[in-house]
One Martini backbone bead per residue (centre of mass of N, CA, C, O) as a GRO file, in nm:
protein
  295
    1MET     BB    1  29.592   7.032  10.757
    2GLU     BB    2  29.303   7.059  10.656
    3ASN     BB    3  29.240   6.755  10.649
    4LYS     BB    4  29.281   6.707  10.954
    5SER     BB    5  29.059   6.902  11.053
    6PHE     BB    6  28.826   6.766  10.904
    7LEU     BB    7  28.845   6.488  11.047
    8ILE     BB    8  28.794   6.594  11.333
    9ILE     BB    9  28.510   6.707  11.280
   10ILE     BB   10  28.379   6.437  11.197
   11LEU     BB   11  28.433   6.283  11.461
   12ILE     BB   12  28.277   6.475  11.647
   13ALA     BB   13  28.001   6.442  11.503
   14MET     BB   14  27.973   6.133  11.551
   15VAL     BB   15  27.971   6.145  11.859
   16ILE     BB   16  27.719   6.325  11.889
   17ILE     BB   17  27.519   6.136  11.741
   18ASN     BB   18  27.557   5.888  11.926
   19ILE     BB   19  27.462   6.027  12.187
   20SER     BB   20  27.177   6.100  12.087
   21LEU     BB   21  27.077   5.810  12.027
   22THR     BB   22  27.118   5.697  12.311
   23GLY     BB   23  26.922   5.897  12.449
   24PHE     BB   24  26.668   5.804  12.303
   25TYR     BB   25  26.655   5.517  12.428
   26ILE     BB   26  26.650   5.610  12.730
   27LEU     BB   27  26.405   5.841  12.713
   28LYS     BB   28  26.205   5.667  12.596
   29PRO     BB   29  25.892   5.586  12.651
   30THR     BB   30  25.682   5.366  12.770
   31GLU     BB   31  25.364   5.163  12.758
   32SER     BB   32  25.289   5.036  13.040
   33SER     BB   33  25.081   5.256  13.159
   34ILE     BB   34  24.866   5.183  12.921
   35THR     BB   35  24.890   4.853  12.822
   36GLY     BB   36  25.066   4.648  13.012
   37GLU     BB   37  25.349   4.688  12.890
   38VAL     BB   38  25.681   4.592  12.842
   39THR     BB   39  26.029   4.667  12.799
   40LYS     BB   40  26.303   4.524  12.605
   41VAL     BB   41  26.660   4.534  12.576
   42ASP     BB   42  26.842   4.422  12.302
   43SER     BB   43  27.120   4.258  12.152
   44PHE     BB   44  27.218   4.275  11.788
   45GLU     BB   45  27.497   4.318  11.649
   46GLY     BB   46  27.515   4.612  11.812
   47GLU     BB   47  27.202   4.636  11.830
   48LYS     BB   48  26.907   4.784  11.932
   49VAL     BB   49  26.623   4.595  12.067
   50ILE     BB   50  26.278   4.640  12.105
   51THR     BB   51  26.071   4.451  12.329
   52LYS     BB   52  25.756   4.329  12.382
   53VAL     BB   53  25.602   4.249  12.708
   54ASP     BB   54  25.340   4.076  12.830
   55SER     BB   55  25.200   4.105  13.168
   56PHE     BB   56  24.897   4.073  13.218
   57GLU     BB   57  24.776   4.367  13.275
   58GLY     BB   58  24.525   4.564  13.357
   59ASN     BB   59  24.306   4.625  13.109
   60LYS     BB   60  24.025   4.398  13.092
   61PHE     BB   61  23.812   4.130  12.948
   62VAL     BB   62  23.537   3.939  13.045
   63THR     BB   63  23.409   3.631  12.879
   64LYS     BB   64  23.438   3.399  13.114
   65VAL     BB   65  23.305   3.145  13.340
   66ILE     BB   66  23.399   2.859  13.512
   67ASP     BB   67  23.414   2.959  13.814
   68GLY     BB   68  23.460   3.117  14.121
   69ASP     BB   69  23.809   3.124  14.044
   70THR     BB   70  23.765   3.110  13.716
   71VAL     BB   71  23.865   3.284  13.415
   72ILE     BB   72  23.817   3.452  13.099
   73ILE     BB   73  24.088   3.646  12.937
   74ASP     BB   74  24.178   3.689  12.631
   75GLY     BB   75  24.187   3.357  12.621
   76GLU     BB   76  24.268   3.340  12.926
   77SER     BB   77  24.349   3.184  13.218
   78VAL     BB   78  24.217   3.293  13.546
   79ARG     BB   79  24.338   3.296  13.879
   80LEU     BB   80  24.227   3.375  14.179
   81LEU     BB   81  24.362   3.521  14.445
   82GLY     BB   82  24.322   3.433  14.793
   83MET     BB   83  24.116   3.199  14.690
   84ASP     BB   84  23.829   2.959  14.729
   85THR     BB   85  23.611   2.735  14.561
   86ASP     BB   86  23.383   2.526  14.480
   87GLU     BB   87  23.332   2.243  14.331
   88ARG     BB   88  23.179   2.037  14.154
   89GLY     BB   89  22.929   1.893  14.380
   90TYR     BB   90  22.928   2.128  14.572
   91PRO     BB   91  22.730   2.347  14.749
   92CYS     BB   92  22.889   2.637  14.634
   93PHE     BB   93  22.927   2.639  14.326
   94HIS     BB   94  22.687   2.798  14.192
   95GLU     BB   95  22.691   3.054  14.368
   96ALA     BB   96  22.983   3.142  14.300
   97LYS     BB   97  22.951   3.157  13.993
   98GLU     BB   98  22.716   3.362  13.990
   99LYS     BB   99  22.865   3.589  14.141
  100ILE     BB  100  23.103   3.636  13.941
  101GLU     BB  101  22.918   3.701  13.706
  102GLU     BB  102  22.780   3.948  13.832
  103LEU     BB  103  23.049   4.116  13.873
  104ILE     BB  104  23.243   4.051  13.572
  105LEU     BB  105  23.084   3.975  13.338
  106ASN     BB  106  23.129   4.167  13.065
  107LYS     BB  107  23.384   4.329  13.189
  108ASN     BB  108  23.594   4.575  13.290
  109VAL     BB  109  23.919   4.516  13.425
  110ILE     BB  110  24.174   4.485  13.677
  111LEU     BB  111  24.496   4.357  13.673
  112GLU     BB  112  24.694   4.193  13.937
  113LYS     BB  113  25.009   4.116  14.036
  114ASP     BB  114  25.227   3.925  14.196
  115THR     BB  115  25.484   3.714  14.203
  116GLU     BB  116  25.341   3.509  14.038
  117ASP     BB  117  25.220   3.428  13.716
  118LYS     BB  118  25.186   3.104  13.728
  119ASP     BB  119  25.064   2.793  13.730
  120GLN     BB  120  25.066   2.449  13.669
  121TYR     BB  121  24.807   2.516  13.456
  122ASP     BB  122  24.866   2.798  13.305
  123ARG     BB  123  24.757   3.015  13.499
  124TYR     BB  124  24.681   3.316  13.580
  125LEU     BB  125  24.781   3.519  13.860
  126ARG     BB  126  24.514   3.722  14.005
  127TYR     BB  127  24.388   4.030  14.065
  128ILE     BB  128  24.057   4.179  14.081
  129PHE     BB  129  23.933   4.492  13.954
  130LEU     BB  130  23.635   4.704  14.032
  131ASN     BB  131  23.604   5.017  14.093
  132GLY     BB  132  23.846   4.965  14.319
  133LYS     BB  133  23.763   4.665  14.379
  134ASN     BB  134  23.830   4.367  14.543
  135ILE     BB  135  23.705   4.071  14.432
  136ASN     BB  136  23.843   3.857  14.597
  137LEU     BB  137  23.762   3.979  14.872
  138GLN     BB  138  23.453   3.986  14.825
  139MET     BB  139  23.403   3.679  14.806
  140VAL     BB  140  23.489   3.634  15.103
  141GLU     BB  141  23.317   3.854  15.256
  142GLU     BB  142  23.032   3.712  15.132
  143GLY     BB  143  23.066   3.381  15.140
  144PHE     BB  144  23.192   3.234  14.849
  145ALA     BB  145  23.477   3.211  14.996
  146ILE     BB  146  23.799   3.117  15.076
  147SER     BB  147  24.101   3.131  15.206
  148ARG     BB  148  24.393   3.119  14.975
  149PHE     BB  149  24.755   3.050  14.940
  150TYR     BB  150  25.024   3.113  14.781
  151PRO     BB  151  25.333   3.131  14.910
  152GLN     BB  152  25.418   3.405  14.724
  153ASN     BB  153  25.099   3.517  14.743
  154ILE     BB  154  25.048   3.794  14.994
  155LYS     BB  155  24.950   4.091  14.955
  156TYR     BB  156  24.625   4.038  15.082
  157LYS     BB  157  24.613   3.851  15.334
  158GLU     BB  158  24.509   4.016  15.576
  159GLU     BB  159  24.240   4.115  15.444
  160ILE     BB  160  24.122   3.830  15.372
  161ILE     BB  161  24.119   3.708  15.655
  162THR     BB  162  23.931   3.924  15.772
  163ALA     BB  163  23.695   3.865  15.578
  164GLU     BB  164  23.646   3.572  15.666
  165LYS     BB  165  23.582   3.629  15.961
  166TYR     BB  166  23.334   3.804  15.904
  167ALA     BB  167  23.165   3.590  15.748
  168ARG     BB  168  23.163   3.373  15.970
  169GLU     BB  169  23.044   3.543  16.211
  170ASN     BB  170  22.785   3.633  16.007
  171LYS     BB  171  22.683   3.411  15.821
  172LEU     BB  172  22.780   3.423  15.513
  173GLY     BB  173  22.667   3.280  15.265
  174CYS     BB  174  22.733   2.953  15.145
  175LYS     BB  175  22.964   2.891  15.357
  176TRP     BB  176  22.819   3.029  15.646
  177GLY     BB  177  22.542   2.982  15.618
  178ALA     BB  178  22.269   2.838  15.590
  179THR     BB  179  22.165   2.540  15.504
  180PRO     BB  180  22.048   2.450  15.221
  181GLU     BB  181  21.808   2.328  15.053
  182PRO     BB  182  21.767   2.079  14.868
  183LYS     BB  183  21.731   2.018  14.555
  184SER     BB  184  21.466   1.953  14.342
  185TYR     BB  185  21.382   1.675  14.128
  186PRO     BB  186  21.232   1.538  13.875
  187GLU     BB  187  21.059   1.222  13.877
  188ILE     BB  188  21.008   0.989  13.639
  189LYS     BB  189  20.763   0.773  13.611
  190TRP     BB  190  20.655   0.480  13.537
  191GLU     BB  191  20.481   0.343  13.261
  192GLU     BB  192  20.286   0.087  13.171
  193SER     BB  193  20.270   0.150  12.856
  194SER     BB  194  20.605   0.111  12.827
  195GLU     BB  195  20.690  -0.188  12.882
  196SER     BB  196  20.728  -0.306  12.579
  197LYS     BB  197  20.987  -0.096  12.523
  198VAL     BB  198  21.161  -0.249  12.726
  199ILE     BB  199  21.497  -0.321  12.827
  200GLY     BB  200  21.744  -0.484  12.955
  201ALA     BB  201  22.060  -0.413  13.049
  202CYS     BB  202  22.182  -0.708  12.957
  203ASN     BB  203  22.049  -0.652  12.645
  204ALA     BB  204  22.174  -0.392  12.508
  205GLY     BB  205  22.393  -0.528  12.313
  206ASN     BB  206  22.152  -0.610  12.093
  207TYR     BB  207  22.100  -0.266  12.029
  208ILE     BB  208  22.298  -0.138  11.850
  209GLY     BB  209  22.190   0.180  11.716
  210GLN     BB  210  21.935   0.202  11.898
  211GLU     BB  211  21.630   0.317  12.013
  212LYS     BB  212  21.598   0.299  12.373
  213THR     BB  213  21.480   0.145  12.680
  214VAL     BB  214  21.667   0.110  12.978
  215GLU     BB  215  21.661  -0.137  13.240
  216GLY     BB  216  21.782  -0.079  13.587
  217LYS     BB  217  22.045  -0.108  13.826
  218VAL     BB  218  22.244   0.091  14.020
  219VAL     BB  219  22.575  -0.034  14.146
  220ASP     BB  220  22.770   0.186  14.002
  221THR     BB  221  22.981   0.478  14.047
  222PHE     BB  222  23.148   0.758  13.852
  223LEU     BB  223  23.356   1.055  13.911
  224SER     BB  224  23.570   1.224  13.730
  225THR     BB  225  23.840   1.437  13.815
  226LYS     BB  226  23.955   1.492  13.527
  227SER     BB  227  23.670   1.512  13.332
  228ASN     BB  228  23.382   1.521  13.469
  229THR     BB  229  23.263   1.226  13.440
  230LEU     BB  230  22.970   1.023  13.433
  231PHE     BB  231  22.905   0.689  13.576
  232LEU     BB  232  22.644   0.441  13.519
  233ASN     BB  233  22.622   0.120  13.654
  234PHE     BB  234  22.469  -0.188  13.558
  235GLU     BB  235  22.412  -0.476  13.783
  236LYS     BB  236  22.736  -0.439  13.751
  237PRO     BB  237  23.038  -0.380  13.822
  238TYR     BB  238  23.310  -0.239  13.737
  239PRO     BB  239  23.391  -0.401  13.426
  240ASN     BB  240  23.097  -0.590  13.431
  241SER     BB  241  22.889  -0.426  13.316
  242CYS     BB  242  22.602  -0.419  13.116
  243PHE     BB  243  22.558  -0.097  13.158
  244THR     BB  244  22.600   0.260  13.054
  245ALA     BB  245  22.570   0.584  13.182
  246VAL     BB  246  22.660   0.904  13.027
  247VAL     BB  247  22.810   1.216  13.159
  248PHE     BB  248  22.924   1.499  13.053
  249SER     BB  249  23.050   1.792  13.160
  250SER     BB  250  22.864   1.987  12.978
  251ASN     BB  251  22.587   1.837  13.127
  252LEU     BB  252  22.602   1.814  13.449
  253TYR     BB  253  22.427   2.072  13.539
  254LYS     BB  254  22.139   1.921  13.473
  255PHE     BB  255  22.196   1.767  13.727
  256PRO     BB  256  22.225   1.663  14.018
  257GLU     BB  257  22.370   1.680  14.295
  258ASN     BB  258  22.574   1.441  14.339
  259PRO     BB  259  22.511   1.200  14.121
  260GLU     BB  260  22.677   0.952  14.233
  261LYS     BB  261  22.468   0.944  14.482
  262TYR     BB  262  22.177   0.985  14.376
  263TYR     BB  263  22.182   0.707  14.178
  264ASP     BB  264  22.269   0.512  14.379
  265GLY     BB  265  22.060   0.220  14.378
  266LYS     BB  266  21.879   0.282  14.143
  267ALA     BB  267  21.595   0.255  13.948
  268LEU     BB  268  21.625   0.272  13.588
  269ARG     BB  269  21.549   0.465  13.290
  270ILE     BB  270  21.705   0.475  12.965
  271LYS     BB  271  21.714   0.710  12.704
  272GLY     BB  272  21.836   0.608  12.374
  273LYS     BB  273  22.125   0.557  12.206
  274ILE     BB  274  22.294   0.271  12.148
  275GLU     BB  275  22.629   0.220  12.231
  276GLU     BB  276  22.977   0.138  12.166
  277TYR     BB  277  23.239   0.077  12.426
  278GLU     BB  278  23.467  -0.143  12.464
  279GLY     BB  279  23.221  -0.372  12.439
  280GLN     BB  280  23.002  -0.168  12.560
  281ALA     BB  281  22.703  -0.055  12.661
  282GLU     BB  282  22.563   0.280  12.583
  283ILE     BB  283  22.440   0.603  12.707
  284ILE     BB  284  22.407   0.936  12.627
  285LEU     BB  285  22.357   1.206  12.845
  286GLU     BB  286  22.192   1.540  12.790
  287ASP     BB  287  21.925   1.491  12.970
  288LEU     BB  288  21.685   1.445  13.220
  289SER     BB  289  21.459   1.314  13.025
  290GLN     BB  290  21.627   1.026  13.000
  291ILE     BB  291  21.514   0.982  13.298
  292GLU     BB  292  21.374   0.715  13.491
  293THR     BB  293  21.205   0.653  13.798
  294GLY     BB  294  21.129   0.427  14.013
  295ASN     BB  295  20.899   0.328  14.268
   0.00000   0.00000   0.00000
């Protein structure tokens, strides 16, 4: 009889302990309000396992600006929601990029998610707040961006559309203000004294690996939308061009706006080391000083 009573007491104690432990898991607070992380409870062979899932929201630090609507935060690419700015080569590109740098670069900001987490390019889709102000809305309101929405992400749609209307009616920023005067770039004129050092574009293939000045007319240009690389083809259109000057994306900002139009049809001298790519001669341009423009 005593043994039976003892077993009953042990069973009751085990039930009480189990209830207490279950309550611990239910009542234990998550860290989401502090760190921007949420917790998920999974079951594994009858045991509860708490897993942290980063929602990429809350307090973050902006380390780099790609353009007016895309930034790097904690090593991740973030696309600002509800707005769109000019791509490279269009009038408002530099102004929008400089504005977003002025507002949030090297600063702590608050990220806020809408419905969708990422876009097709694996960029986080977020609203950015600084000192309580919606930066996405501010870019539109001051005329550096236009309103644009992903179908499911319309949390601040009404406010952003109103901001765009205000900027447009008041002719604000580079989007709606007076058309800026085109930037002027120095054109280095040919010097008679350098004539003997110049080779023709169609002879460039004979000097692979050598530092030369190549002279010719640009008859065909191409700016790749995929890699943002500029190609200036001399004397004959691609793929039969005699010689090509190439500017990679990382150096394109050093050259005039819309360079594929700016250099088309011009007589140029290109300075640099002649290299061979797929059987054709080319020079990689890293700086504007490598180009001379004919009279």
